[in-house]
BAFI-3210 file (N, C-alpha, C; in Angstrom, 3 decimals, decimal comma, padded with zeros to 6 digits):
// residues 92
n [1|2|3|4|5|6|7|8|9|10|11|12|13|14|15|16|17|18|19|20|21|22|23|24|25|26|27|28|29|30|31|32|33|34|35|36|37|38|39|40|41|42|43|44|45|46|47|48|49|50|51|52|53|54|55|56|57|58|59|60|61|62|63|64|65|66|67|68|69|70|71|72|73|74|75|76|77|78|79|80|81|82|83|84|85|86|87|88|89|90|91|92]
n.u [000,839|000,523|001,794|000,906|001,530|-000,204|000,340|-000,187|-000,006|002,684|003,948|003,050|004,260|006,965|007,004|006,832|008,485|011,504|011,353|008,680|008,119|009,362|007,874|005,420|006,084|006,791|004,293|002,885|004,161|003,380|000,633|-000,458|-000,019|-001,558|-004,182|-007,191|-006,460|-007,441|-006,084|-003,733|-004,881|-005,958|-003,683|-002,794|-004,923|-006,797|-009,579|-012,607|-013,577|-015,192|-017,835|-017,000|-014,793|-012,634|-010,081|-008,663|-005,725|-003,983|-001,039|000,949|000,230|-000,556|-000,793|-002,452|-003,130|-004,633|-006,115|-006,896|-008,397|-007,949|-008,364|-005,663|-004,057|-002,927|-003,603|-002,143|-003,668|-003,663|-001,837|-001,815|-002,902|-005,610|-007,620|-006,946|-007,456|-010,222|-011,124|-010,299|-011,915|-014,464|-014,426|-014,771]
n.v [-001,172|002,184|005,060|008,335|011,792|014,753|018,196|019,869|018,072|017,385|019,816|020,090|017,876|018,584|020,700|019,513|018,494|016,591|014,380|013,836|013,527|011,144|008,928|009,376|008,874|006,172|005,088|005,671|003,943|001,538|001,439|000,461|-002,347|-002,909|-002,671|-004,365|-006,165|-006,720|-006,857|-005,412|-003,007|-002,145|-001,482|000,791|002,395|002,819|004,180|004,731|007,953|009,557|009,494|009,559|007,994|008,703|008,255|007,842|007,659|006,929|008,414|007,975|009,750|012,402|012,992|012,741|011,154|011,760|010,140|009,152|006,448|004,551|001,948|001,259|003,092|005,094|008,092|010,611|013,090|015,051|016,004|016,182|017,526|016,237|018,196|019,701|017,801|017,477|020,030|019,943|017,845|018,952|020,814|019,380]
n.w [000,000|-000,828|000,817|001,292|001,842|002,543|001,575|003,741|005,904|005,676|006,334|008,949|010,133|009,861|011,644|014,094|017,109|017,035|018,784|018,785|016,111|015,195|016,440|015,103|012,415|012,646|013,344|010,993|009,220|010,313|009,979|007,385|007,616|009,819|009,055|008,859|010,794|013,818|016,355|015,994|015,262|017,693|019,169|017,887|018,154|016,151|014,430|012,658|011,801|010,313|007,956|005,335|004,927|006,514|008,827|012,145|014,140|017,142|018,424|020,803|023,870|023,372|020,632|017,456|014,344|011,239|008,572|005,198|003,481|000,590|-001,857|-002,581|-001,353|001,362|002,759|004,473|006,213|008,282|011,241|014,712|017,907|019,963|020,024|017,757|015,774|016,107|015,307|012,640|011,653|011,992|009,996|007,688]
ca.u [000,000|001,259|001,513|001,091|001,306|-000,631|001,240|-000,477|000,562|004,143|004,378|002,790|005,323|008,205|006,883|006,920|009,778|011,954|010,895|007,300|008,104|009,745|006,731|004,412|006,545|006,672|002,872|002,524|004,662|002,654|-000,784|-000,893|-000,022|-002,592|-005,518|-007,773|-005,970|-007,955|-005,140|-002,846|-005,728|-006,101|-002,439|-002,684|-006,132|-007,424|-011,029|-013,184|-014,118|-016,079|-018,465|-016,364|-013,577|-011,556|-009,706|-007,766|-004,901|-003,267|000,417|001,230|-000,888|-000,982|-000,878|-003,327|-002,968|-005,873|-005,776|-007,953|-008,051|-008,479|-007,925|-004,212|-003,330|-003,228|-003,232|-002,078|-004,297|-003,231|-001,202|-001,933|-003,535|-007,016|-008,400|-006,636|-008,183|-011,652|-011,345|-010,133|-013,092|-015,610|-014,325|-015,080]
ca.v [000,000|003,442|006,060|009,685|012,869|016,012|019,318|020,309|017,083|017,501|020,986|019,796|016,964|019,356|021,583|018,728|018,206|015,258|013,332|013,544|013,165|009,743|008,036|009,566|008,142|004,737|004,752|005,679|002,718|000,397|001,479|-000,459|-003,720|-003,048|-002,690|-005,682|-007,004|-006,015|-006,743|-004,300|-001,808|-001,708|-000,866|002,118|003,156|003,213|004,182|005,552|009,146|010,283|008,559|009,636|007,186|009,347|007,475|008,457|006,749|007,574|008,334|008,394|010,332|013,720|013,213|011,938|011,328|011,571|009,668|008,655|005,165|004,097|000,556|001,061|004,259|005,698|009,504|011,325|014,398|016,006|015,505|017,176|017,161|015,839|019,391|020,009|016,822|017,808|021,196|019,456|017,051|019,854|021,555|018,500]
ca.w [000,000|-000,940|001,859|000,756|002,809|001,942|001,866|005,106|006,825|005,610|007,109|010,365|010,572|009,999|012,805|015,325|017,720|016,592|019,699|018,393|014,694|015,005|016,670|014,051|011,234|012,946|013,251|009,567|008,608|010,870|009,625|006,331|008,110|010,846|008,450|008,794|011,889|014,998|017,464|015,682|015,315|019,079|019,596|017,281|018,449|014,888|014,366|011,599|012,450|009,404|007,011|004,018|004,891|007,258|010,001|013,106|014,930|018,243|018,480|022,170|024,610|022,939|019,186|016,612|012,906|010,496|007,237|004,333|002,882|-000,686|-001,972|-002,686|-000,855|002,656|002,615|005,738|006,015|009,293|012,459|015,764|019,169|019,869|019,676|016,359|014,944|016,178|014,422|011,263|011,286|011,867|008,740|006,544]
c.u [000,890|000,825|001,879|000,792|000,854|000,387|001,066|000,153|002,086|004,630|004,131|003,840|006,635|008,182|006,995|008,355|010,223|011,496|009,436|007,240|008,389|008,585|005,630|004,816|006,484|005,210|002,418|002,975|003,910|001,199|-001,170|-000,953|-001,149|-004,003|-006,012|-007,281|-006,332|-006,961|-004,149|-003,598|-005,752|-004,837|-002,260|-003,903|-006,831|-008,943|-011,483|-013,875|-015,053|-016,598|-017,798|-015,041|-012,379|-011,339|-008,751|-006,962|-004,177|-001,772|000,799|-000,001|-001,421|-001,193|-001,839|-002,921|-004,300|-005,493|-007,007|-007,466|-008,716|-007,932|-006,407|-003,391|-003,854|-002,717|-003,290|-002,587|-003,803|-002,639|-001,370|-002,562|-004,983|-007,880|-008,183|-007,432|-009,685|-011,983|-011,256|-011,396|-014,338|-015,616|-014,646|-016,488]
c.v [001,243|004,388|007,425|010,697|014,115|017,086|019,793|019,360|017,148|018,682|020,769|018,844|017,698|020,235|020,831|018,628|016,810|014,122|012,963|013,020|011,675|008,786|008,170|008,778|006,631|004,289|004,712|004,401|001,485|000,334|000,511|-001,923|-003,953|-003,128|-004,124|-006,636|-006,321|-005,882|-005,612|-002,972|-001,254|-001,001|000,538|002,988|003,628|003,166|005,093|006,735|009,956|009,306|008,550|008,872|007,822|008,564|008,271|007,347|007,555|007,382|008,856|009,005|011,617|013,934|012,245|012,165|011,003|011,206|009,174|007,355|005,008|002,684|000,361|002,186|004,694|007,130|010,171|012,735|015,437|015,275|016,576|016,619|016,745|017,031|019,796|019,086|017,116|018,999|020,788|018,714|017,909|020,590|020,690|018,679]
c.w [000,000|000,179|001,302|001,852|002,057|002,288|003,309|006,120|006,835|006,451|008,601|010,926|010,791|011,247|014,134|015,819|017,255|017,502|019,442|016,962|014,476|015,302|015,618|012,797|011,446|012,829|011,800|008,873|009,096|010,404|008,508|006,789|009,110|010,263|008,334|009,870|013,209|016,149|017,224|015,695|016,730|019,565|019,060|017,581|017,191|015,017|013,240|012,266|011,555|008,356|005,632|003,962|005,572|008,548|010,880|013,786|015,994|018,074|019,860|022,817|023,995|021,457|018,511|015,164|012,249|009,076|006,511|003,713|001,532|-000,863|-001,975|-002,070|000,507|002,570|003,979|005,501|007,001|010,493|013,520|017,025|018,924|019,450|018,223|015,434|014,965|015,285|012,952|010,813|011,157|010,539|007,518|006,056]
res [m|k|v|t|l|t|e|k|a|q|s|e|l|r|a|l|d|p|s|q|r|v|p|v|l|h|a|l|l|a|l|p|a|a|l|g|q|p|h|l|h|a|g|l|g|m|r|k|v|h|r|s|g|v|w|e|a|r|v|g|l|g|l|r|i|v|f|l|l|s|p|n|e|l|i|l|a|t|v|g|t|h|d|h|v|r|r|f|l|r|a|l]
***
């Protein structure tokens, strides 16, 4: 599965402290393997958050990543705190 980052997500990743950036990148690499495997889902806290195919995963206690799924691609839409993700989802 191809993993793509939007321009917004790329800039948000660059703005993170390296101690936060590394776990986010590890989670991104783990997401394609976790799809369809509930035990791995639970570890990442994956859940569908919007009817249009938008998903969220936890990265530690304070960060969330929001991504879209298509059959062959995972698109990282945004990275941020729980409040940031809530604002992002309200804007959809």
